[in-house]
C-alpha positions in Angstrom: -57.9 -127.5 38.3 -54.7 -126.0 36.8 -53.7 -122.5 37.7 -53.3 -120.0 34.9 -51.4 -116.8 35.4 -51.8 -113.8 33.1 -49.5 -110.7 33.0 -51.2 -107.3 33.1 -49.2 -104.3 32.1 -49.5 -100.8 33.7 -52.4 -99.0 32.0 -54.3 -102.2 31.2 -58.1 -102.0 32.0 -57.8 -105.5 33.6 -56.1 -103.8 36.6 -59.6 -103.2 37.9 -59.9 -107.0 38.4 -56.5 -106.9 40.0 -57.6 -104.2 42.4 -61.0 -105.8 43.2 -59.7 -109.3 44.1 -59.2 -108.7 47.8 -62.8 -107.6 48.3 -63.8 -111.1 47.5 -61.0 -112.8 49.4 -61.7 -110.9 52.7 -65.5 -110.9 52.5 -66.8 -110.3 56.0 -63.3 -110.3 57.7 -63.9 -107.8 60.6 -60.3 -106.6 60.6 -59.5 -106.1 56.9 -59.5 -102.5 55.8 -58.5 -101.7 52.2 -57.4 -98.4 50.8 -60.0 -96.5 48.8 -60.3 -97.8 45.2 -59.3 -94.3 44.1 -56.0 -94.7 45.9 -55.2 -97.5 43.4 -57.2 -96.8 40.3 -57.5 -93.0 40.6 -60.6 -90.8 41.1 -61.3 -87.4 39.6 -64.1 -86.7 42.1 -61.7 -87.4 45.1 -58.7 -85.9 43.4 -56.6 -89.1 43.6 -54.1 -90.1 40.9 -54.1 -93.8 41.7 -51.0 -95.9 42.3 -51.9 -98.4 39.7 -52.2 -95.8 37.0 -49.3 -94.5 34.7 -49.8 -90.9 35.8 -48.8 -91.7 39.5 -45.4 -90.1 40.5 -44.1 -93.6 41.4 -43.8 -94.7 37.8 -41.4 -91.9 36.8 -38.5 -94.0 38.1 -39.7 -97.5 38.2 -40.6 -100.4 35.9 -43.6 -102.5 37.0 -45.9 -105.3 35.9 -48.7 -107.4 37.5 -49.8 -111.0 37.5 -53.3 -112.3 38.1 -54.0 -116.0 38.8 -57.1 -117.8 37.5 -58.6 -121.2 38.3 -62.0 -122.5 37.1 -62.9 -119.1 35.8 -62.3 -117.2 39.0 -59.4 -115.0 40.1 -57.6 -116.7 43.0 -54.5 -114.6 43.5 -52.4 -111.6 42.4 -48.9 -110.2 42.7 -46.9 -107.3 41.2 -43.3 -107.2 40.3 -41.3 -104.0 40.2 -37.8 -102.5 39.9 -37.5 -99.2 41.6 -34.5 -97.7 39.9 -34.2 -94.8 42.3 -34.1 -97.2 45.3 -31.4 -99.4 43.7 -29.3 -96.4 42.7 -29.6 -94.9 46.2 -28.5 -98.1 47.9 -26.2 -99.4 45.2 -28.0 -102.7 44.9 -30.0 -104.8 42.4 -33.3 -105.6 44.3 -36.5 -106.5 42.6 -39.7 -106.3 44.5 -43.0 -108.1 44.7 -46.1 -106.6 46.1 -49.9 -106.3 46.2 -49.7 -110.0 47.3 -53.1 -111.5 47.9 -54.0 -115.2 47.4 -56.4 -118.0 48.4 -55.1 -120.6 50.8 -53.5 -122.8 48.2 -49.7 -123.2 47.8 -50.0 -124.1 44.1 -51.4 -120.6 43.4 -48.7 -119.0 45.6 -46.0 -120.8 43.8 -47.3 -120.0 40.3 -47.5 -116.3 41.1 -44.2 -116.0 42.9 -42.5 -117.9 40.1 -43.6 -115.3 37.6 -42.5 -112.4 39.8 -39.2 -114.0 40.5 -38.5 -114.8 36.8 -39.5 -111.2 35.8 -37.1 -109.5 38.1 -34.3 -112.1 37.4 -34.6 -111.4 33.6 -33.8 -107.8 34.5 -30.6 -108.8 36.3 -31.8 -108.4 39.8 -30.0 -110.4 42.5 -32.7 -110.3 45.3 -36.5 -110.5 45.3 -37.9 -108.6 48.3 -41.4 -108.1 49.5 -44.2 -107.8 49.9 -45.1 -104.2 49.7 -47.2 -102.2 47.4 -44.8 -102.0 44.4 -41.7 -102.0 46.6 -40.6 -101.7 50.2 -39.6 -98.0 50.6 -40.1 -96.7 54.1 -43.4 -94.8 53.3 -45.2 -97.6 51.3 -47.8 -100.0 52.6 -45.7 -103.0 53.2 -45.0 -106.3 55.0 -46.9 -109.5 55.9 -48.6 -109.4 59.2 -47.1 -112.2 61.3 -48.5 -111.3 64.8 -51.6 -109.5 65.9 -54.1 -110.9 63.5 -57.0 -110.2 65.9 -56.5 -106.4 65.6 -57.6 -104.3 62.6 -54.9 -102.3 60.9 -54.6 -98.5 61.2 -54.2 -96.2 58.2 -51.7 -97.2 55.6 -51.0 -100.6 57.2 -51.7 -104.1 56.0 -53.8 -107.1 57.2 -53.6 -110.7 56.0 -54.4 -114.3 57.1 -51.7 -116.2 59.1 -50.9 -118.6 56.2 -49.2 -115.8 54.2 -46.1 -116.0 56.3 -46.1 -119.8 56.2 -46.3 -119.8 52.4 -43.4 -117.3 52.2 -41.1 -119.6 54.2 -42.2 -122.7 52.3 -41.2 -121.0 49.0 -37.7 -120.2 50.3 -38.0 -116.6 51.6 -36.2 -115.6 54.7 -36.8 -112.6 57.0 -35.1 -109.4 55.9 -36.7 -107.1 58.6 -39.5 -106.9 61.1 -41.6 -103.8 61.9 -43.6 -103.5 65.1 -46.6 -101.5 66.3 -47.0 -100.3 69.9 -50.4 -99.3 71.4 -50.6 -96.8 74.3 -53.3 -95.1 76.4 -53.5 -91.4 75.6 -55.5 -90.5 78.7 -52.8 -91.5 81.2 -51.3 -88.4 82.9 -48.2 -86.8 81.4 -45.2 -87.4 83.6 -44.2 -84.2 85.4 -40.5 -84.8 84.7 -41.3 -84.8 81.0 -43.0 -81.3 81.3 -40.0 -80.0 83.3 -37.5 -81.3 80.7 -39.6 -79.9 77.9 -39.6 -76.4 79.3 -35.9 -76.6 80.1 -35.2 -77.6 76.5 -37.2 -74.7 75.1 -35.2 -72.2 77.1 -31.8 -73.7 76.7 -31.9 -74.2 72.9 -34.4 -71.5 71.9 -36.9 -74.0 70.7 -40.3 -72.9 69.3 -43.1 -75.2 68.2 -46.2 -74.9 66.0 -48.9 -77.0 64.6 -49.3 -77.7 60.9 -51.1 -75.1 58.7 -53.8 -76.7 56.7 -54.2 -73.7 54.4 -50.6 -74.3 53.2 -50.8 -78.1 53.3 -48.7 -78.9 50.3 -45.8 -76.7 51.4 -46.1 -78.1 54.9 -45.9 -81.7 53.6 -42.9 -80.8 51.6 -41.3 -79.5 54.8 -42.2 -82.8 56.5 -40.6 -84.6 53.6 -37.4 -82.5 54.0 -37.2 -83.4 57.7 -38.1 -87.0 57.0 -35.3 -87.3 54.4 -32.8 -85.9 56.9 -34.0 -87.9 60.0 -34.6 -91.3 58.4 -31.6 -91.3 56.1 -29.7 -94.1 58.0 -32.8 -96.3 58.4 -33.1 -99.7 56.7 -35.3 -99.5 53.6 -35.1 -95.7 53.4 -35.7 -93.9 50.2 -35.9 -90.1 50.1 -39.4 -88.7 49.4 -39.7 -86.6 46.2 -41.9 -83.5 46.0 -44.3 -85.4 43.8 -44.7 -88.2 46.3 -45.1 -85.7 49.1 -47.9 -84.0 47.1 -49.7 -87.3 46.6 -49.5 -88.0 50.3 -50.9 -84.5 51.1 -53.9 -85.2 48.8 -54.6 -88.5 50.4 -54.4 -87.4 54.1 -56.0 -84.0 53.8 -59.5 -85.1 54.9 -58.5 -86.5 58.2 -55.6 -84.3 59.5 -56.2 -82.8 62.9 -53.6 -79.9 62.9 -53.1 -80.2 66.7 -51.7 -83.7 66.3 -49.0 -82.7 63.8 -46.3 -80.3 65.1 -43.0 -78.8 64.0 -40.1 -77.7 66.3 -37.6 -75.0 65.4 -34.2 -74.3 66.9 -33.2 -70.6 66.4 -35.9 -70.4 63.7 -34.5 -73.4 61.7 -36.8 -76.5 61.2 -35.5 -79.1 63.6 -38.2 -81.8 64.1 -41.6 -83.0 63.2 -44.2 -85.2 64.9 -47.1 -86.4 62.8 -50.1 -88.3 64.2 -53.5 -88.8 62.5 -56.9 -89.8 63.7 -57.2 -93.3 62.2 -59.5 -93.0 59.1 -59.7 -96.8 59.0 -62.1 -96.5 62.0 -64.6 -95.1 59.5 -63.4 -96.7 56.3 -63.6 -100.3 57.4 -66.1 -102.1 55.1 -69.6 -102.6 56.5 -70.6 -105.2 54.0 -74.1 -103.7 53.8 -76.7 -103.6 51.0 -75.9 -100.0 50.2 -72.3 -101.0 49.4 -68.8 -99.8 50.2 -68.1 -97.5 47.4 -65.4 -94.8 47.8 -68.1 -92.1 48.1 -70.0 -94.0 50.8 -66.9 -94.7 52.8 -65.6 -91.1 52.4 -69.0 -89.8 53.5 -68.9 -92.0 56.5 -65.4 -90.7 57.3 -66.5 -87.0 57.0 -69.3 -87.8 59.4 -67.1 -89.5 62.0 -63.8 -87.9 61.6 -64.0 -85.8 64.7 -65.2 -88.7 66.8 -62.4 -91.2 66.0 -60.9 -92.5 69.3 -57.6 -93.9 67.9 -54.7 -92.0 66.4 -51.7 -93.4 64.6 -48.3 -91.9 65.2 -46.9 -92.1 61.7 -43.6 -90.2 61.9 -41.5 -88.7 64.5 -38.3 -87.3 63.1 -35.4 -85.3 64.5 -32.4 -84.8 62.1 -29.1 -86.0 63.7 -27.7 -82.5 64.4 -30.8 -81.6 66.6 -30.9 -84.8 68.6 -30.2 -85.0 72.4 -31.8 -81.5 72.9 -35.0 -82.8 74.4 -37.1 -81.9 71.3 -38.6 -85.3 71.1 -40.0 -85.2 74.6 -41.2 -81.6 74.2 -43.2 -82.5 71.0 -44.6 -85.7 72.5 -45.8 -83.8 75.6 -47.5 -81.1 73.6 -49.2 -83.5 71.3 -50.4 -85.8 74.1 -51.8 -82.9 76.0 -53.7 -81.7 72.9 -55.0 -85.3 72.3 -56.2 -85.6 75.9 -58.1 -82.3 75.5 -59.8 -83.7 72.3 -60.7 -87.0 74.1 -58.6 -89.3 71.9 -58.3 -92.6 73.8 -55.4 -94.6 72.2 -52.3 -94.0 70.1 -50.6 -96.6 67.9 -46.9 -96.0 67.2 -45.9 -97.8 64.0 -44.1 -99.1 61.9 -41.1 -99.3 64.1 -38.0 -101.0 62.8 -37.0 -103.9 65.1 -33.4 -102.5 65.1 -34.5 -99.0 66.1 -33.9 -99.5 69.8 -34.1 -95.9 70.7 -37.6 -95.3 69.4 -38.8 -98.7 70.7 -37.5 -97.8 74.2 -39.3 -94.4 73.9 -42.5 -96.2 73.0 -42.2 -98.5 76.0 -41.4 -95.5 78.3 -44.6 -93.8 77.1 -46.5 -96.9 78.3 -46.8 -98.6 74.9 -46.9 -102.4 74.5 -46.1 -104.3 71.3 -49.2 -105.8 69.7 -48.5 -106.2 66.0 -45.5 -107.3 63.9 -45.0 -107.2 60.1 -42.2 -109.0 58.2 -40.3 -108.2 55.0 -38.8 -111.2 53.2 -35.8 -111.7 50.9 -35.1 -114.4 48.3 -31.6 -114.5 46.8 -31.7 -115.0 43.0 -28.0 -115.7 42.3 
C-alpha cells in the first residue's frame, strides 16, 4: 500500500495520535520506557506543560512541525522537524533538526518521513539536517539512536529503539556526527582510600565546602545547577545554555524522584564551584507493565511513588566543574561523598551517561571508578547543500 504523510502543526489535536504511536510499535518490548504522556501533551494534575504544546518554554525560540505516516488506515511512523533559532545563533550555523523518530521496519515509510523533514528545513535555508532528538539535539534533550546495548532498558531521559533504526539512517545517506556512551558501575565496591585522602586534602587546601540540594527551594536550586551547567559544559559539542524557563520545567519533571543526598554542590571560598547530580532511576517504576489496568500516567506515577525509595539503580546525569575550579580535586571529593551516601542507602548500580565520545577526561574517570561501557547512542548529519 502507498504511504501517506500528513503534516501536523503545533497545537493540532492530532498530536495525540503522534504521541501515542510508539505505544503500539513497542507493544510488549521489555526494554522500552516512554516518558509520561504529560511530559509530551501536558497534564494539569501532574503540573506538566508538555513539550508538544505551544505553552512549553522550548517554543519561544524555535519553529517546529510534525509528520505522521499512514498506510492502510494505520499510523506507521512519525517524525518532527525543527529549527532552534537560539541554537543556530549560539553556534553561528544553519542546522535543522529531526526528532521524535519512530517507525515500523519499512524503508519506504522511513524515506517518506525523512523526505518531508528534509524538505521542510531546506525550504527554511538550513544547510544540515541533524538528529534524531526530541525536537533538536541540545545537550539536555532526549536524543540519539541507540546503536549498541539493545538488551538493556534505558534509564531516565534516554532513548531505546530497534537495531534497524541506525541501518535506515545510513541507507538514507546520514553519517555519524557524534556518539554518546553510557557506563555502568557497581556502587557497593569500597571507596579507594586514596580518593578519601585526596578529597580531605582538597577541602583544606582550597577551602571547599559541600552541601546537598535543598528540596524546599528546588526551583532556585535547579537554576543554580543551570548556571554551573552553562559554565562547565560551554565548550562541549552540542551545548546550548539552559534558560531559567527550561530549568523550571526540568525541576517540575524531576521533583518526585530526587534523593537530595545524591545531588551535591561544592563551594570554594563560598562561591559555587561544582555540582554533581544523580537520580534514582524512575524508569525502574515507570516501565510499562502492559496489564489490564493500563499504563496511564496516574498508574505509572502511583507506582513510582510506591517504589521510589526502593530503586536500586541511579543515573549520574551531570557532573560539572567550571574551568576556573578544575584541578582542585573537587570532582573526586563530590564523587566520594555521593558514593558513600549511595552505599548507605543500599543503591546497587550507577549509570554515567550520556558521555561524549570525545570527552576523554570524563570517560577515563568513569573507567577509573570501575565503570564499563554498555550502551552507545548516535547523532546523524545530512548535508543539504
